[in-house]
LUMKE-443383 format. One record per atom (N, C-alpha, C, O): atom name; residue in one letter; y, x negated, z. Coordinates in steps of 0.2 Angstrom, whole numbers, always signed. Layout:
// residues N
atom:type:c2:c1:c3
CA:a:Y:X:Z
...
//
This chain:
// residues 135
atom:type:c2:c1:c3
N:x:-321:-625:-200
CA:x:-315:-630:-199
C:x:-319:-637:-198
O:x:-323:-638:-194
N:x:-317:-642:-202
CA:x:-320:-648:-202
C:x:-317:-652:-196
O:x:-311:-651:-194
N:x:-322:-656:-193
CA:x:-320:-660:-187
C:x:-318:-667:-189
O:x:-318:-672:-186
N:x:-316:-668:-196
CA:x:-314:-675:-198
C:x:-307:-674:-201
O:x:-304:-669:-202
N:x:-305:-680:-203
CA:x:-298:-681:-206
C:x:-298:-687:-211
O:x:-303:-691:-211
N:x:-293:-687:-215
CA:x:-292:-693:-219
C:x:-288:-698:-217
O:x:-283:-697:-213
N:x:-289:-705:-218
CA:x:-285:-710:-216
C:x:-282:-714:-223
O:x:-287:-715:-227
N:x:-276:-715:-223
CA:x:-273:-719:-229
C:x:-270:-725:-226
O:x:-265:-724:-222
N:x:-273:-731:-228
CA:x:-270:-737:-226
C:x:-265:-739:-232
O:x:-268:-740:-238
N:x:-259:-740:-231
CA:x:-254:-742:-236
C:x:-251:-749:-234
O:x:-248:-749:-229
N:x:-252:-754:-239
CA:x:-249:-760:-238
C:x:-244:-762:-244
O:x:-244:-758:-249
N:x:-241:-767:-243
CA:x:-236:-769:-249
C:x:-240:-770:-255
O:x:-237:-769:-261
N:x:-246:-773:-255
CA:x:-250:-775:-261
C:x:-256:-770:-263
O:x:-259:-771:-268
N:x:-258:-766:-258
CA:x:-263:-762:-260
C:x:-264:-756:-255
O:x:-260:-755:-250
N:x:-268:-751:-256
CA:x:-269:-745:-252
C:x:-277:-744:-252
O:x:-280:-746:-257
N:x:-279:-740:-247
CA:x:-286:-738:-246
C:x:-286:-731:-243
O:x:-282:-730:-238
N:x:-291:-727:-245
CA:x:-292:-721:-241
C:x:-299:-720:-238
O:x:-304:-722:-242
N:x:-299:-718:-232
CA:x:-306:-717:-229
C:x:-306:-709:-227
O:x:-302:-707:-224
N:x:-311:-706:-230
CA:x:-312:-699:-229
C:x:-317:-698:-223
O:x:-321:-703:-221
N:x:-318:-692:-220
CA:x:-323:-691:-215
C:x:-322:-695:-209
O:x:-327:-697:-206
N:x:-316:-696:-207
CA:x:-315:-700:-201
C:x:-315:-695:-195
O:x:-312:-690:-195
N:x:-319:-697:-190
CA:x:-319:-693:-184
C:x:-314:-694:-178
O:x:-312:-690:-175
N:x:-313:-701:-178
CA:x:-308:-703:-172
C:x:-305:-710:-174
O:x:-307:-714:-178
N:x:-299:-710:-172
CA:x:-295:-716:-173
C:x:-292:-719:-166
O:x:-290:-715:-162
N:x:-293:-725:-164
CA:x:-290:-728:-158
C:x:-286:-734:-160
O:x:-288:-738:-164
N:x:-280:-733:-158
CA:x:-275:-739:-159
C:x:-271:-740:-153
O:x:-272:-738:-148
N:x:-266:-744:-154
CA:x:-261:-746:-149
C:x:-254:-747:-151
O:x:-252:-749:-156
N:x:-250:-744:-147
CA:x:-242:-744:-148
C:x:-239:-747:-142
O:x:-243:-750:-137
N:x:-233:-747:-141
CA:x:-229:-750:-135
C:x:-231:-747:-129
O:x:-230:-750:-124
N:x:-234:-741:-129
CA:x:-235:-737:-122
C:x:-243:-739:-120
O:x:-245:-737:-115
N:x:-246:-742:-125
CA:x:-253:-743:-123
C:x:-258:-740:-129
O:x:-256:-739:-134
N:x:-264:-740:-127
CA:x:-270:-737:-131
C:x:-270:-730:-132
O:x:-268:-726:-127
N:x:-271:-727:-138
CA:x:-271:-720:-139
C:x:-277:-718:-144
O:x:-279:-723:-148
N:x:-279:-712:-144
CA:x:-284:-710:-149
C:x:-282:-703:-152
O:x:-278:-699:-149
N:x:-284:-703:-158
CA:x:-283:-697:-162
C:x:-289:-694:-165
O:x:-294:-697:-167
N:x:-289:-687:-165
CA:x:-295:-684:-168
C:x:-293:-679:-173
O:x:-287:-677:-174
N:x:-297:-675:-177
CA:x:-295:-671:-182
C:x:-291:-665:-179
O:x:-291:-663:-173
N:x:-286:-663:-183
CA:x:-281:-657:-181
C:x:-277:-659:-176
O:x:-274:-654:-172
N:x:-275:-665:-174
CA:x:-270:-667:-169
C:x:-264:-665:-172
O:x:-262:-664:-178
N:x:-259:-663:-167
CA:x:-253:-661:-169
C:x:-249:-667:-172
O:x:-251:-673:-172
N:x:-244:-665:-176
CA:x:-240:-670:-179
C:x:-238:-676:-174
O:x:-236:-675:-168
N:x:-239:-682:-176
CA:x:-238:-688:-172
C:x:-236:-694:-176
O:x:-238:-695:-181
N:x:-231:-698:-173
CA:x:-228:-704:-176
C:x:-227:-709:-171
O:x:-225:-707:-166
N:x:-229:-715:-173
CA:x:-228:-721:-168
C:x:-228:-727:-172
O:x:-230:-728:-177
N:x:-225:-732:-169
CA:x:-225:-739:-171
C:x:-231:-743:-168
O:x:-231:-744:-162
N:x:-236:-745:-172
CA:x:-242:-748:-170
C:x:-240:-756:-168
O:x:-236:-759:-171
N:x:-244:-758:-163
CA:x:-243:-765:-160
C:x:-248:-769:-165
O:x:-252:-767:-168
N:x:-246:-776:-165
CA:x:-251:-781:-168
C:x:-257:-780:-165
O:x:-258:-781:-159
N:x:-263:-780:-169
CA:x:-269:-780:-166
C:x:-274:-776:-170
O:x:-273:-775:-176
N:x:-280:-774:-167
CA:x:-286:-771:-170
C:x:-285:-763:-168
O:x:-284:-761:-163
N:x:-286:-759:-173
CA:x:-287:-752:-172
C:x:-295:-751:-174
O:x:-298:-755:-178
N:x:-297:-745:-172
CA:x:-304:-744:-174
C:x:-305:-737:-176
O:x:-301:-732:-173
N:x:-309:-735:-181
CA:x:-310:-729:-184
C:x:-318:-727:-184
O:x:-322:-732:-186
N:x:-320:-721:-182
CA:x:-327:-719:-182
C:x:-327:-714:-188
O:x:-323:-709:-188
N:x:-332:-715:-192
CA:x:-333:-710:-198
C:x:-338:-705:-196
O:x:-342:-706:-191
N:x:-339:-700:-199
CA:x:-344:-694:-198
C:x:-351:-697:-198
O:x:-355:-694:-194
N:x:-353:-702:-201
CA:x:-359:-705:-201
C:x:-361:-710:-195
O:x:-366:-713:-195
N:x:-356:-710:-191
CA:x:-357:-714:-185
C:x:-354:-721:-185
O:x:-355:-725:-180
N:x:-352:-723:-191
CA:x:-350:-730:-192
C:x:-343:-732:-189
O:x:-339:-727:-189
N:x:-343:-738:-187
CA:x:-336:-740:-184
C:x:-333:-745:-189
O:x:-336:-749:-192
N:x:-327:-744:-191
CA:x:-323:-748:-195
C:x:-317:-751:-191
O:x:-314:-747:-187
N:x:-316:-757:-192
CA:x:-310:-760:-188
C:x:-305:-763:-193
O:x:-306:-766:-198
N:x:-299:-761:-191
CA:x:-293:-763:-195
C:x:-288:-768:-191
O:x:-286:-766:-186
N:x:-287:-774:-194
CA:x:-283:-778:-191
C:x:-276:-777:-194
O:x:-275:-777:-200
N:x:-271:-776:-190
CA:x:-264:-774:-192
C:x:-259:-778:-189
O:x:-259:-779:-183
N:x:-254:-781:-192
CA:x:-249:-785:-189
C:x:-243:-780:-188
O:x:-237:-781:-189
N:x:-245:-774:-184
CA:x:-240:-769:-183
C:x:-240:-764:-189
O:x:-243:-765:-194
N:x:-236:-759:-188
CA:x:-235:-754:-194
C:x:-233:-747:-191
O:x:-232:-747:-185
N:x:-232:-743:-196
CA:x:-230:-736:-194
C:x:-236:-731:-195
O:x:-238:-731:-200
N:x:-237:-727:-190
CA:x:-243:-723:-190
C:x:-240:-716:-190
O:x:-235:-714:-186
N:x:-242:-711:-195
CA:x:-240:-705:-195
C:x:-246:-700:-196
O:x:-249:-701:-201
N:x:-247:-695:-192
CA:x:-252:-690:-193
C:x:-249:-684:-194
O:x:-245:-681:-190
N:x:-251:-681:-200
CA:x:-248:-674:-201
C:x:-253:-671:-206
O:x:-256:-674:-210
N:x:-254:-664:-206
CA:x:-259:-660:-210
C:x:-266:-663:-210
O:x:-269:-664:-216
N:x:-268:-665:-205
CA:x:-275:-668:-204
C:x:-276:-674:-208
O:x:-281:-676:-211
N:x:-270:-678:-209
CA:x:-271:-685:-213
C:x:-267:-690:-209
O:x:-261:-688:-207
N:x:-270:-695:-208
CA:x:-267:-701:-204
C:x:-265:-706:-209
O:x:-269:-709:-213
N:x:-258:-708:-209
CA:x:-256:-713:-214
C:x:-253:-719:-210
O:x:-249:-718:-205
N:x:-255:-724:-212
CA:x:-253:-731:-209
C:x:-250:-735:-214
O:x:-253:-737:-219
N:x:-243:-736:-213
CA:x:-240:-741:-217
C:x:-239:-747:-214
O:x:-236:-748:-208
N:x:-240:-753:-217
CA:x:-240:-759:-214
C:x:-239:-765:-219
O:x:-240:-763:-225
N:x:-237:-771:-217
CA:x:-236:-776:-222
C:x:-242:-778:-226
O:x:-243:-779:-232
N:x:-248:-778:-222
CA:x:-254:-780:-224
C:x:-259:-778:-219
O:x:-258:-776:-213
N:x:-266:-777:-221
CA:x:-271:-776:-216
C:x:-277:-779:-219
O:x:-278:-781:-224
N:x:-282:-779:-214
CA:x:-289:-782:-215
C:x:-293:-776:-212
O:x:-292:-774:-206
N:x:-299:-774:-216
CA:x:-303:-769:-213
C:x:-310:-771:-214
O:x:-312:-774:-220
N:x:-315:-769:-210
CA:x:-322:-770:-211
C:x:-326:-768:-205
O:x:-323:-765:-200
N:x:-332:-769:-205
CA:x:-336:-767:-199
C:x:-338:-772:-194
O:x:-341:-770:-189
N:x:-335:-778:-194
CA:x:-337:-783:-189
C:x:-330:-785:-186
O:x:-325:-788:-188
N:x:-329:-782:-179
CA:x:-323:-783:-176
C:x:-321:-790:-175
O:x:-315:-792:-175
N:x:-326:-795:-173
CA:x:-325:-802:-172
C:x:-322:-805:-178
O:x:-317:-809:-178
N:x:-325:-803:-184
CA:x:-323:-806:-190
C:x:-316:-804:-192
O:x:-312:-808:-194
N:x:-314:-798:-191
CA:x:-308:-795:-192
C:x:-303:-798:-188
O:x:-297:-800:-190
N:x:-304:-799:-181
CA:x:-300:-802:-176
C:x:-298:-809:-178
O:x:-293:-812:-178
N:x:-303:-813:-181
CA:x:-302:-820:-183
C:x:-298:-820:-189
O:x:-293:-824:-189
N:x:-299:-816:-194
CA:x:-295:-816:-200
C:x:-287:-814:-198
O:x:-283:-817:-201
N:x:-287:-809:-193
CA:x:-280:-807:-191
C:x:-276:-813:-188
O:x:-271:-815:-189
N:x:-280:-817:-184
CA:x:-278:-823:-180
C:x:-276:-828:-185
O:x:-270:-832:-184
N:x:-280:-829:-190
CA:x:-278:-834:-195
C:x:-272:-832:-199
O:x:-267:-837:-201
N:x:-271:-826:-201
CA:x:-265:-824:-204
C:x:-259:-824:-200
O:x:-254:-826:-202
N:x:-260:-823:-193
CA:x:-254:-824:-189
C:x:-252:-831:-188
O:x:-246:-833:-188
N:x:-257:-836:-188
CA:x:-255:-843:-188
C:x:-252:-845:-194
O:x:-247:-849:-194
N:x:-254:-843:-200
CA:x:-251:-845:-206
C:x:-244:-842:-207
O:x:-239:-846:-209
N:x:-243:-836:-204
CA:x:-236:-833:-204
C:x:-232:-837:-200
O:x:-226:-838:-201
N:x:-234:-839:-194
CA:x:-230:-843:-189
C:x:-228:-850:-192
O:x:-222:-852:-191
N:x:-233:-853:-196
CA:x:-231:-859:-199
C:x:-226:-858:-204
O:x:-221:-863:-205
N:x:-226:-853:-208
CA:x:-221:-852:-213
C:x:-214:-851:-210
O:x:-209:-853:-212
N:x:-214:-847:-204
CA:x:-208:-845:-201
C:x:-205:-852:-198
O:x:-199:-853:-198
N:x:-209:-856:-195
CA:x:-207:-863:-193
C:x:-204:-867:-198
O:x:-199:-870:-197
N:x:-207:-867:-204
CA:x:-205:-871:-210
C:x:-198:-868:-212
O:x:-193:-872:-213
N:x:-197:-862:-212
CA:x:-191:-858:-214
C:x:-185:-860:-209
O:x:-180:-861:-211
N:x:-187:-860:-203
CA:x:-182:-862:-197
C:x:-180:-869:-198
O:x:-174:-870:-198
N:x:-184:-874:-200
CA:x:-182:-881:-201
C:x:-178:-881:-207
O:x:-173:-885:-207
N:x:-179:-878:-212
CA:x:-175:-878:-218
C:x:-168:-875:-217
O:x:-163:-878:-219
N:x:-168:-870:-213
CA:x:-161:-867:-211
C:x:-157:-872:-207
O:x:-151:-872:-208
N:x:-160:-875:-202
CA:x:-157:-880:-198
C:x:-154:-886:-202
O:x:-148:-888:-201
N:x:-158:-888:-207
CA:x:-156:-893:-212
C:x:-150:-891:-216
O:x:-145:-895:-217
N:x:-150:-885:-218
CA:x:-145:-882:-223
C:x:-139:-882:-218
O:x:-133:-883:-221
N:x:-139:-879:-212
CA:x:-134:-879:-208
C:x:-130:-885:-207
O:x:-124:-886:-207
N:x:-134:-890:-205
CA:x:-132:-897:-204
C:x:-128:-900:-210
O:x:-123:-903:-210
N:x:-131:-899:-216
CA:x:-128:-901:-222
C:x:-121:-897:-223
O:x:-116:-900:-226
N:x:-121:-891:-222
CA:x:-115:-887:-223
C:x:-109:-890:-218
O:x:-104:-890:-220
N:x:-111:-891:-212
CA:x:-106:-894:-207
C:x:-104:-901:-209
O:x:-98:-902:-208
N:x:-108:-905:-212
CA:x:-106:-911:-214
C:x:-101:-910:-220
O:x:-96:-914:-220
N:x:-103:-906:-224
CA:x:-98:-905:-230
C:x:-91:-902:-228
O:x:-86:-904:-230
N:x:-91:-898:-223
CA:x:-85:-895:-220
C:x:-81:-901:-217
O:x:-75:-901:-218
N:x:-84:-905:-213
CA:x:-81:-911:-210
C:x:-78:-915:-215
O:x:-72:-918:-215
N:x:-81:-916:-221
CA:x:-79:-920:-226
C:x:-73:-917:-230
O:x:-68:-921:-232
N:x:-73:-911:-230
CA:x:-67:-907:-233
C:x:-61:-907:-228
O:x:-55:-905:-230
N:x:-62:-910:-222
CA:x:-56:-910:-217
C:x:-55:-904:-214
O:x:-49:-903:-211
N:x:-59:-899:-214
CA:x:-58:-893:-210
C:x:-60:-894:-203
O:x:-64:-897:-201
N:x:-56:-890:-199
CA:x:-58:-890:-192
C:x:-64:-886:-190
O:x:-65:-881:-194
N:x:-68:-888:-186
CA:x:-74:-884:-184
C:x:-74:-884:-176
O:x:-73:-889:-173
N:x:-74:-878:-173
CA:x:-74:-877:-166
C:x:-80:-881:-163
O:x:-86:-881:-166
N:x:-79:-884:-157
CA:x:-84:-888:-154
C:x:-89:-883:-150
O:x:-94:-885:-147
//
C-alpha cells in the first residue's frame, strides 16, 4: 500500500495534479490541520492563506489559496477554488497572494463606488418623477 496520495487543484481557469504527495497541511475555520495518505473521507472550507504539500521526494510545495473547498476521498485530495498560486518559495507565494488580495479589494471598492453612484442617480430620477420616497 502506497503512502502517497494525489492532489487535484481546480480553479475557474485551470487545473493541476500533483502525484506522490505525502502530506498536506491547510487551515479552515477551526484552525490548522494535516492530511496523509488513506485518510478517511473529509470535507472542509479552506481559509484564505497558504497551504503546504510535501511530495515523496521530500520537496515542499506551497499553494496560495483565497479560500476554497477541500474534499479528500479514495486517496485523492481535491481542492476547488476561484484561483490559486503554487510554487516552492513560500515567501514569493505569500507575496503573490497578498498582491491578488489587494487587487481584488481595489476592484470591490470601485464596484461599491459605482453602486452608490447608481443608487444616487436612481433616487434623483424617482424624485423627479414625483414619487414618494421614505426618509
